[in-house]
C-alpha positions in Angstrom: 82.3 79.1 114.4 84.1 75.8 113.8 84.5 73.6 110.7 86.3 70.4 110.3 87.2 69.1 106.9 89.6 66.5 108.0 90.6 63.9 105.4 88.2 65.7 103.0 88.4 65.4 99.2 90.7 68.5 99.0 93.5 67.1 96.9 95.3 69.7 94.9 98.7 68.3 94.2 98.3 68.8 90.4 96.3 71.9 89.5 93.9 71.2 86.7 91.1 73.4 85.4 88.7 71.3 87.3 90.6 71.5 90.6 91.0 75.3 90.1 87.2 75.5 89.9 86.9 73.4 93.1 89.3 75.6 94.9 87.3 78.7 93.9 84.0 77.1 95.0 85.4 76.1 98.4 86.8 79.6 98.9 83.4 81.2 98.1 81.6 78.8 100.5 84.1 79.4 103.3 83.7 83.1 102.6 79.9 82.8 103.3 80.6 81.5 106.8 80.9 85.0 108.4 81.3 83.6 111.9 83.9 81.0 111.1 86.8 81.2 113.6 88.2 77.7 113.6 89.1 75.7 110.5 90.5 72.2 110.5 91.9 71.0 107.2 94.0 68.2 108.6 95.2 65.6 106.1 94.2 67.7 103.1 96.6 68.0 100.2 96.7 71.7 99.7 100.0 72.0 97.9 100.5 75.7 97.2 96.8 76.6 97.2 96.3 77.8 100.8 95.9 81.4 99.8 93.3 80.6 97.2 91.3 78.5 99.7 91.4 81.2 102.5 91.2 84.4 100.4 87.5 84.9 100.8 87.3 84.7 104.6 85.5 87.6 106.1 87.3 87.7 109.4 90.6 86.3 110.7 90.7 82.8 112.0 91.5 82.1 115.6 92.6 78.6 114.9 93.8 76.9 111.7 94.7 73.2 111.8 97.0 72.1 108.9 98.6 68.9 110.2 99.9 66.7 107.4 98.6 69.0 104.7 101.4 68.8 102.1 102.2 72.5 102.3 104.7 74.2 99.9 106.9 77.2 100.7 104.3 79.6 99.1 101.8 78.3 101.7 104.2 79.2 104.5 104.9 82.6 103.0 101.1 83.3 102.9 100.8 82.4 106.6 
């Protein structure tokens, strides 16, 4: 139900082909967690990729922690 990826190796400031693959892989893995309700991405550098990371979730999250995540306006628009 709860996953913490605080200070993980999610650094996506400069999108490269390799980082795009990593984003897709993370999204697919999160999508396989059908009972996931709480996600903590604190201190991750998401920079405009929040939609791509969360797009495969099977159910809405009850809690999403994004403290100090370097979000861009597109991330806020998605939320």
